mmCIF file of the C-alpha atoms, coordinates in Angstrom:
data_MODEL
# 
_entry.id   MODEL 
# 
loop_
_atom_site.group_PDB 
_atom_site.id 
_atom_site.type_symbol 
_atom_site.label_atom_id 
_atom_site.label_alt_id 
_atom_site.label_comp_id 
_atom_site.label_asym_id 
_atom_site.label_entity_id 
_atom_site.label_seq_id 
_atom_site.pdbx_PDB_ins_code 
_atom_site.Cartn_x 
_atom_site.Cartn_y 
_atom_site.Cartn_z 
_atom_site.occupancy 
_atom_site.B_iso_or_equiv 
_atom_site.pdbx_formal_charge 
_atom_site.auth_seq_id 
_atom_site.auth_comp_id 
_atom_site.auth_asym_id 
_atom_site.auth_atom_id 
_atom_site.pdbx_PDB_model_num 
ATOM 1   C CA . MET A 1 1   ? 14.899  -14.494 7.617  1.00 0.00 ? 1   MET A CA 1 
ATOM 2   C CA . ASN A 1 2   ? 17.859  -16.514 6.476  1.00 0.00 ? 2   ASN A CA 1 
ATOM 3   C CA . ARG A 1 3   ? 20.798  -15.435 4.302  1.00 0.00 ? 3   ARG A CA 1 
ATOM 4   C CA . GLN A 1 4   ? 19.345  -16.987 1.117  1.00 0.00 ? 4   GLN A CA 1 
ATOM 5   C CA . GLU A 1 5   ? 15.997  -15.161 1.544  1.00 0.00 ? 5   GLU A CA 1 
ATOM 6   C CA . PHE A 1 6   ? 17.867  -11.935 2.293  1.00 0.00 ? 6   PHE A CA 1 
ATOM 7   C CA . GLU A 1 7   ? 20.021  -12.198 -0.846 1.00 0.00 ? 7   GLU A CA 1 
ATOM 8   C CA . LYS A 1 8   ? 17.013  -13.008 -3.026 1.00 0.00 ? 8   LYS A CA 1 
ATOM 9   C CA . TYR A 1 9   ? 15.176  -9.938  -1.721 1.00 0.00 ? 9   TYR A CA 1 
ATOM 10  C CA . ILE A 1 10  ? 18.097  -7.535  -2.210 1.00 0.00 ? 10  ILE A CA 1 
ATOM 11  C CA . ASN A 1 11  ? 18.840  -8.984  -5.665 1.00 0.00 ? 11  ASN A CA 1 
ATOM 12  C CA . GLN A 1 12  ? 15.248  -8.039  -6.587 1.00 0.00 ? 12  GLN A CA 1 
ATOM 13  C CA . GLY A 1 13  ? 15.986  -4.462  -5.510 1.00 0.00 ? 13  GLY A CA 1 
ATOM 14  C CA . GLY A 1 14  ? 14.716  -4.653  -1.929 1.00 0.00 ? 14  GLY A CA 1 
ATOM 15  C CA . LYS A 1 15  ? 16.408  -2.345  0.566  1.00 0.00 ? 15  LYS A CA 1 
ATOM 16  C CA . LEU A 1 16  ? 13.759  -1.923  3.266  1.00 0.00 ? 16  LEU A CA 1 
ATOM 17  C CA . PHE A 1 17  ? 13.201  -4.388  6.094  1.00 0.00 ? 17  PHE A CA 1 
ATOM 18  C CA . VAL A 1 18  ? 10.821  -4.642  9.049  1.00 0.00 ? 18  VAL A CA 1 
ATOM 19  C CA . VAL A 1 19  ? 12.241  -5.310  12.509 1.00 0.00 ? 19  VAL A CA 1 
ATOM 20  C CA . THR A 1 20  ? 10.583  -8.436  13.947 1.00 0.00 ? 20  THR A CA 1 
ATOM 21  C CA . ALA A 1 21  ? 12.308  -8.559  17.352 1.00 0.00 ? 21  ALA A CA 1 
ATOM 22  C CA . PRO A 1 22  ? 10.500  -6.807  20.231 1.00 0.00 ? 22  PRO A CA 1 
ATOM 23  C CA . GLN A 1 23  ? 13.411  -4.393  20.841 1.00 0.00 ? 23  GLN A CA 1 
ATOM 24  C CA . LEU A 1 24  ? 16.923  -4.002  19.433 1.00 0.00 ? 24  LEU A CA 1 
ATOM 25  C CA . GLY A 1 25  ? 19.908  -1.770  20.019 1.00 0.00 ? 25  GLY A CA 1 
ATOM 26  C CA . ALA A 1 26  ? 19.231  -0.805  23.632 1.00 0.00 ? 26  ALA A CA 1 
ATOM 27  C CA . GLY A 1 27  ? 15.708  0.226   22.684 1.00 0.00 ? 27  GLY A CA 1 
ATOM 28  C CA . TYR A 1 28  ? 16.589  2.324   19.636 1.00 0.00 ? 28  TYR A CA 1 
ATOM 29  C CA . LEU A 1 29  ? 14.697  -0.054  17.358 1.00 0.00 ? 29  LEU A CA 1 
ATOM 30  C CA . ASN A 1 30  ? 11.284  -1.523  18.056 1.00 0.00 ? 30  ASN A CA 1 
ATOM 31  C CA . LYS A 1 31  ? 9.247   -4.265  16.464 1.00 0.00 ? 31  LYS A CA 1 
ATOM 32  C CA . GLY A 1 32  ? 7.541   -3.071  13.292 1.00 0.00 ? 32  GLY A CA 1 
ATOM 33  C CA . GLU A 1 33  ? 10.010  -0.264  12.538 1.00 0.00 ? 33  GLU A CA 1 
ATOM 34  C CA . ILE A 1 34  ? 11.406  -0.071  9.035  1.00 0.00 ? 34  ILE A CA 1 
ATOM 35  C CA . VAL A 1 35  ? 15.146  0.019   8.417  1.00 0.00 ? 35  VAL A CA 1 
ATOM 36  C CA . GLU A 1 36  ? 17.078  0.522   5.187  1.00 0.00 ? 36  GLU A CA 1 
ATOM 37  C CA . LEU A 1 37  ? 20.071  -1.564  4.132  1.00 0.00 ? 37  LEU A CA 1 
ATOM 38  C CA . LYS A 1 38  ? 23.301  0.420   4.413  1.00 0.00 ? 38  LYS A CA 1 
ATOM 39  C CA . ASN A 1 39  ? 25.872  -2.250  3.559  1.00 0.00 ? 39  ASN A CA 1 
ATOM 40  C CA . ASP A 1 40  ? 25.817  -5.987  3.011  1.00 0.00 ? 40  ASP A CA 1 
ATOM 41  C CA . ASP A 1 41  ? 29.123  -7.528  3.997  1.00 0.00 ? 41  ASP A CA 1 
ATOM 42  C CA . GLY A 1 42  ? 27.954  -11.086 3.300  1.00 0.00 ? 42  GLY A CA 1 
ATOM 43  C CA . SER A 1 43  ? 27.543  -11.916 7.002  1.00 0.00 ? 43  SER A CA 1 
ATOM 44  C CA . SER A 1 44  ? 24.445  -12.593 9.072  1.00 0.00 ? 44  SER A CA 1 
ATOM 45  C CA . LEU A 1 45  ? 24.770  -9.052  10.541 1.00 0.00 ? 45  LEU A CA 1 
ATOM 46  C CA . PRO A 1 46  ? 24.457  -6.509  7.706  1.00 0.00 ? 46  PRO A CA 1 
ATOM 47  C CA . ALA A 1 47  ? 24.463  -2.770  8.420  1.00 0.00 ? 47  ALA A CA 1 
ATOM 48  C CA . PHE A 1 48  ? 21.178  -0.831  8.408  1.00 0.00 ? 48  PHE A CA 1 
ATOM 49  C CA . TYR A 1 49  ? 20.269  2.829   8.741  1.00 0.00 ? 49  TYR A CA 1 
ATOM 50  C CA . TYR A 1 50  ? 18.099  3.724   11.708 1.00 0.00 ? 50  TYR A CA 1 
ATOM 51  C CA . PRO A 1 51  ? 14.598  5.022   10.980 1.00 0.00 ? 51  PRO A CA 1 
ATOM 52  C CA . ASN A 1 52  ? 13.746  8.549   12.174 1.00 0.00 ? 52  ASN A CA 1 
ATOM 53  C CA . LYS A 1 53  ? 17.269  9.865   11.787 1.00 0.00 ? 53  LYS A CA 1 
ATOM 54  C CA . GLU A 1 54  ? 16.486  13.179  13.520 1.00 0.00 ? 54  GLU A CA 1 
ATOM 55  C CA . ARG A 1 55  ? 15.321  11.506  16.727 1.00 0.00 ? 55  ARG A CA 1 
ATOM 56  C CA . ARG A 1 56  ? 18.240  9.063   16.756 1.00 0.00 ? 56  ARG A CA 1 
ATOM 57  C CA . GLU A 1 57  ? 20.751  11.909  16.297 1.00 0.00 ? 57  GLU A CA 1 
ATOM 58  C CA . GLU A 1 58  ? 19.625  13.399  19.590 1.00 0.00 ? 58  GLU A CA 1 
ATOM 59  C CA . THR A 1 59  ? 21.060  10.392  21.415 1.00 0.00 ? 59  THR A CA 1 
ATOM 60  C CA . LEU A 1 60  ? 23.455  8.986   18.787 1.00 0.00 ? 60  LEU A CA 1 
ATOM 61  C CA . PRO A 1 61  ? 24.854  12.074  17.032 1.00 0.00 ? 61  PRO A CA 1 
ATOM 62  C CA . PHE A 1 62  ? 27.634  10.232  15.197 1.00 0.00 ? 62  PHE A CA 1 
ATOM 63  C CA . ASP A 1 63  ? 25.970  6.922   14.373 1.00 0.00 ? 63  ASP A CA 1 
ATOM 64  C CA . ASN A 1 64  ? 22.938  6.709   12.127 1.00 0.00 ? 64  ASN A CA 1 
ATOM 65  C CA . TRP A 1 65  ? 23.245  2.985   11.489 1.00 0.00 ? 65  TRP A CA 1 
ATOM 66  C CA . THR A 1 66  ? 23.625  -0.330  13.285 1.00 0.00 ? 66  THR A CA 1 
ATOM 67  C CA . PHE A 1 67  ? 24.201  -4.018  12.617 1.00 0.00 ? 67  PHE A CA 1 
ATOM 68  C CA . ILE A 1 68  ? 21.044  -6.156  12.759 1.00 0.00 ? 68  ILE A CA 1 
ATOM 69  C CA . HIS A 1 69  ? 20.915  -9.949  12.708 1.00 0.00 ? 69  HIS A CA 1 
ATOM 70  C CA . LEU A 1 70  ? 18.964  -11.344 9.757  1.00 0.00 ? 70  LEU A CA 1 
ATOM 71  C CA . LYS A 1 71  ? 16.831  -13.473 12.102 1.00 0.00 ? 71  LYS A CA 1 
ATOM 72  C CA . ASP A 1 72  ? 15.375  -10.211 13.470 1.00 0.00 ? 72  ASP A CA 1 
ATOM 73  C CA . LEU A 1 73  ? 14.185  -8.942  10.066 1.00 0.00 ? 73  LEU A CA 1 
ATOM 74  C CA . GLU A 1 74  ? 11.689  -9.643  7.342  1.00 0.00 ? 74  GLU A CA 1 
ATOM 75  C CA . PRO A 1 75  ? 11.380  -8.056  3.892  1.00 0.00 ? 75  PRO A CA 1 
ATOM 76  C CA . TYR A 1 76  ? 9.297   -4.908  3.761  1.00 0.00 ? 76  TYR A CA 1 
ATOM 77  C CA . THR A 1 77  ? 6.685   -5.608  1.150  1.00 0.00 ? 77  THR A CA 1 
ATOM 78  C CA . VAL A 1 78  ? 3.550   -3.871  -0.002 1.00 0.00 ? 78  VAL A CA 1 
ATOM 79  C CA . THR A 1 79  ? 0.616   -5.826  1.366  1.00 0.00 ? 79  THR A CA 1 
ATOM 80  C CA . THR A 1 80  ? -2.205  -3.591  0.224  1.00 0.00 ? 80  THR A CA 1 
ATOM 81  C CA . ALA A 1 81  ? -3.220  -2.381  -3.200 1.00 0.00 ? 81  ALA A CA 1 
ATOM 82  C CA . ASN A 1 82  ? -1.517  0.893   -3.942 1.00 0.00 ? 82  ASN A CA 1 
ATOM 83  C CA . HIS A 1 83  ? -1.448  3.178   -6.946 1.00 0.00 ? 83  HIS A CA 1 
ATOM 84  C CA . TYR A 1 84  ? 2.278   3.844   -6.451 1.00 0.00 ? 84  TYR A CA 1 
ATOM 85  C CA . ASP A 1 85  ? 4.368   0.985   -7.857 1.00 0.00 ? 85  ASP A CA 1 
ATOM 86  C CA . THR A 1 86  ? 7.591   1.889   -6.046 1.00 0.00 ? 86  THR A CA 1 
ATOM 87  C CA . LEU A 1 87  ? 9.570   0.571   -3.111 1.00 0.00 ? 87  LEU A CA 1 
ATOM 88  C CA . HIS A 1 88  ? 9.296   3.919   -1.317 1.00 0.00 ? 88  HIS A CA 1 
ATOM 89  C CA . GLN A 1 89  ? 5.973   5.697   -1.246 1.00 0.00 ? 89  GLN A CA 1 
ATOM 90  C CA . PRO A 1 90  ? 6.149   9.471   -1.847 1.00 0.00 ? 90  PRO A CA 1 
ATOM 91  C CA . ILE A 1 91  ? 4.928   10.117  1.707  1.00 0.00 ? 91  ILE A CA 1 
ATOM 92  C CA . GLU A 1 92  ? 7.906   8.125   3.048  1.00 0.00 ? 92  GLU A CA 1 
ATOM 93  C CA . THR A 1 93  ? 10.304  10.157  0.913  1.00 0.00 ? 93  THR A CA 1 
ATOM 94  C CA . MET A 1 94  ? 8.749   13.330  2.270  1.00 0.00 ? 94  MET A CA 1 
ATOM 95  C CA . GLN A 1 95  ? 9.178   12.224  5.878  1.00 0.00 ? 95  GLN A CA 1 
ATOM 96  C CA . ALA A 1 96  ? 12.774  11.163  5.223  1.00 0.00 ? 96  ALA A CA 1 
ATOM 97  C CA . ASN A 1 97  ? 13.696  14.492  3.609  1.00 0.00 ? 97  ASN A CA 1 
ATOM 98  C CA . MET A 1 98  ? 11.707  16.961  5.700  1.00 0.00 ? 98  MET A CA 1 
ATOM 99  C CA . THR A 1 99  ? 12.286  18.047  9.262  1.00 0.00 ? 99  THR A CA 1 
ATOM 100 C CA . PRO A 1 100 ? 9.674   16.642  11.667 1.00 0.00 ? 100 PRO A CA 1 
ATOM 101 C CA . GLU A 1 101 ? 8.056   20.094  11.823 1.00 0.00 ? 101 GLU A CA 1 
ATOM 102 C CA . GLU A 1 102 ? 7.859   20.355  8.010  1.00 0.00 ? 102 GLU A CA 1 
ATOM 103 C CA . PHE A 1 103 ? 6.364   16.874  7.722  1.00 0.00 ? 103 PHE A CA 1 
ATOM 104 C CA . GLN A 1 104 ? 3.831   17.584  10.465 1.00 0.00 ? 104 GLN A CA 1 
ATOM 105 C CA . GLY A 1 105 ? 2.828   20.795  8.672  1.00 0.00 ? 105 GLY A CA 1 
ATOM 106 C CA . TYR A 1 106 ? 2.385   18.830  5.454  1.00 0.00 ? 106 TYR A CA 1 
ATOM 107 C CA . ALA A 1 107 ? 0.139   16.310  7.233  1.00 0.00 ? 107 ALA A CA 1 
ATOM 108 C CA . LYS A 1 108 ? -1.925  19.074  8.886  1.00 0.00 ? 108 LYS A CA 1 
ATOM 109 C CA . GLY A 1 109 ? -2.300  20.838  5.522  1.00 0.00 ? 109 GLY A CA 1 
ATOM 110 C CA . ASN A 1 110 ? -3.631  17.671  3.903  1.00 0.00 ? 110 ASN A CA 1 
ATOM 111 C CA . ILE A 1 111 ? -6.087  17.109  6.751  1.00 0.00 ? 111 ILE A CA 1 
ATOM 112 C CA . ILE A 1 112 ? -7.412  20.644  6.217  1.00 0.00 ? 112 ILE A CA 1 
ATOM 113 C CA . LYS A 1 113 ? -7.551  20.143  2.430  1.00 0.00 ? 113 LYS A CA 1 
ATOM 114 C CA . TYR A 1 114 ? -9.585  16.938  2.645  1.00 0.00 ? 114 TYR A CA 1 
ATOM 115 C CA . VAL A 1 115 ? -11.921 18.337  5.316  1.00 0.00 ? 115 VAL A CA 1 
ATOM 116 C CA . CYS A 1 116 ? -12.617 21.441  3.224  1.00 0.00 ? 116 CYS A CA 1 
ATOM 117 C CA . ARG A 1 117 ? -13.302 19.585  -0.018 1.00 0.00 ? 117 ARG A CA 1 
ATOM 118 C CA . MET A 1 118 ? -15.245 16.664  1.459  1.00 0.00 ? 118 MET A CA 1 
ATOM 119 C CA . GLY A 1 119 ? -18.310 16.056  -0.681 1.00 0.00 ? 119 GLY A CA 1 
ATOM 120 C CA . ARG A 1 120 ? -17.374 18.808  -3.137 1.00 0.00 ? 120 ARG A CA 1 
ATOM 121 C CA . LYS A 1 121 ? -15.013 17.037  -5.530 1.00 0.00 ? 121 LYS A CA 1 
ATOM 122 C CA . ALA A 1 122 ? -16.838 15.402  -8.424 1.00 0.00 ? 122 ALA A CA 1 
ATOM 123 C CA . GLY A 1 123 ? -16.673 11.629  -8.287 1.00 0.00 ? 123 GLY A CA 1 
ATOM 124 C CA . GLU A 1 124 ? -15.164 11.474  -4.795 1.00 0.00 ? 124 GLU A CA 1 
ATOM 125 C CA . ASP A 1 125 ? -17.072 9.531   -2.168 1.00 0.00 ? 125 ASP A CA 1 
ATOM 126 C CA . LYS A 1 126 ? -17.350 11.219  1.250  1.00 0.00 ? 126 LYS A CA 1 
ATOM 127 C CA . LEU A 1 127 ? -16.237 8.007   2.947  1.00 0.00 ? 127 LEU A CA 1 
ATOM 128 C CA . LYS A 1 128 ? -13.098 7.876   0.782  1.00 0.00 ? 128 LYS A CA 1 
ATOM 129 C CA . GLU A 1 129 ? -12.301 11.487  1.721  1.00 0.00 ? 129 GLU A CA 1 
ATOM 130 C CA . ALA A 1 130 ? -12.898 10.712  5.425  1.00 0.00 ? 130 ALA A CA 1 
ATOM 131 C CA . LYS A 1 131 ? -10.458 7.797   5.215  1.00 0.00 ? 131 LYS A CA 1 
ATOM 132 C CA . LYS A 1 132 ? -7.826  10.109  3.709  1.00 0.00 ? 132 LYS A CA 1 
ATOM 133 C CA . ILE A 1 133 ? -8.338  12.477  6.655  1.00 0.00 ? 133 ILE A CA 1 
ATOM 134 C CA . ARG A 1 134 ? -7.942  9.569   9.073  1.00 0.00 ? 134 ARG A CA 1 
ATOM 135 C CA . ASN A 1 135 ? -4.741  8.392   7.347  1.00 0.00 ? 135 ASN A CA 1 
ATOM 136 C CA . TYR A 1 136 ? -3.115  11.836  7.463  1.00 0.00 ? 136 TYR A CA 1 
ATOM 137 C CA . ALA A 1 137 ? -4.179  12.214  11.109 1.00 0.00 ? 137 ALA A CA 1 
ATOM 138 C CA . LYS A 1 138 ? -2.616  8.810   11.891 1.00 0.00 ? 138 LYS A CA 1 
ATOM 139 C CA . TRP A 1 139 ? 0.634   9.860   10.197 1.00 0.00 ? 139 TRP A CA 1 
ATOM 140 C CA . LEU A 1 140 ? 0.614   13.190  12.035 1.00 0.00 ? 140 LEU A CA 1 
ATOM 141 C CA . ILE A 1 141 ? 0.251   11.390  15.379 1.00 0.00 ? 141 ILE A CA 1 
ATOM 142 C CA . GLU A 1 142 ? 3.006   8.907   14.508 1.00 0.00 ? 142 GLU A CA 1 
ATOM 143 C CA . SER A 1 143 ? 5.328   11.753  13.494 1.00 0.00 ? 143 SER A CA 1 
ATOM 144 C CA . LEU A 1 144 ? 4.571   13.624  16.731 1.00 0.00 ? 144 LEU A CA 1 
ATOM 145 C CA . GLU A 1 145 ? 5.448   10.419  18.608 1.00 0.00 ? 145 GLU A CA 1 
ATOM 146 C CA . GLY A 1 146 ? 8.791   10.302  16.755 1.00 0.00 ? 146 GLY A CA 1 
ATOM 147 C CA . LYS A 1 147 ? 7.894   7.238   14.693 1.00 0.00 ? 147 LYS A CA 1 
ATOM 148 C CA . THR A 1 148 ? 8.558   6.452   11.060 1.00 0.00 ? 148 THR A CA 1 
ATOM 149 C CA . ILE A 1 149 ? 5.229   6.204   9.265  1.00 0.00 ? 149 ILE A CA 1 
ATOM 150 C CA . ASN A 1 150 ? 4.182   3.131   7.303  1.00 0.00 ? 150 ASN A CA 1 
ATOM 151 C CA . PRO A 1 151 ? 1.783   4.050   4.499  1.00 0.00 ? 151 PRO A CA 1 
ATOM 152 C CA . ARG A 1 152 ? 1.166   0.361   3.835  1.00 0.00 ? 152 ARG A CA 1 
ATOM 153 C CA . GLU A 1 153 ? -0.748  0.130   7.129  1.00 0.00 ? 153 GLU A CA 1 
ATOM 154 C CA . ILE A 1 154 ? -3.470  2.542   6.046  1.00 0.00 ? 154 ILE A CA 1 
ATOM 155 C CA . GLU A 1 155 ? -7.062  1.416   5.904  1.00 0.00 ? 155 GLU A CA 1 
ATOM 156 C CA . GLN A 1 156 ? -8.532  1.491   2.413  1.00 0.00 ? 156 GLN A CA 1 
# 
């Protein structure tokens, strides 16, 4: 991404970016991870918050951000139809504001909920319910692996 594309995106309210380089910051950032803009100083190396703050604090207790070159980023955009018209999906807000254990409990609770009501909720297709179970299971696994989830990668 170049500076002009970056400025256009942030002027439209964009703050989230996807890392496109295979590995950055001595392995603290990997391709596909989502970072949030911390500060734009007008250079080609703006400051970004690390994803998965809790995991990063184990190794970087005083730094929760880093500089990332614009060439190693792309705008984080919604690529699938979604009923939430916001930059952050509620599930992302939950992961960002809960401890890993709380978030994992939330995911497990939703898996149980959808398993128990499968085929019992009027108007809900069993396949749709099964896909919800799969999505929460995917997010649970990603959280257990210390990753930041991406609800835009779910299968509809």
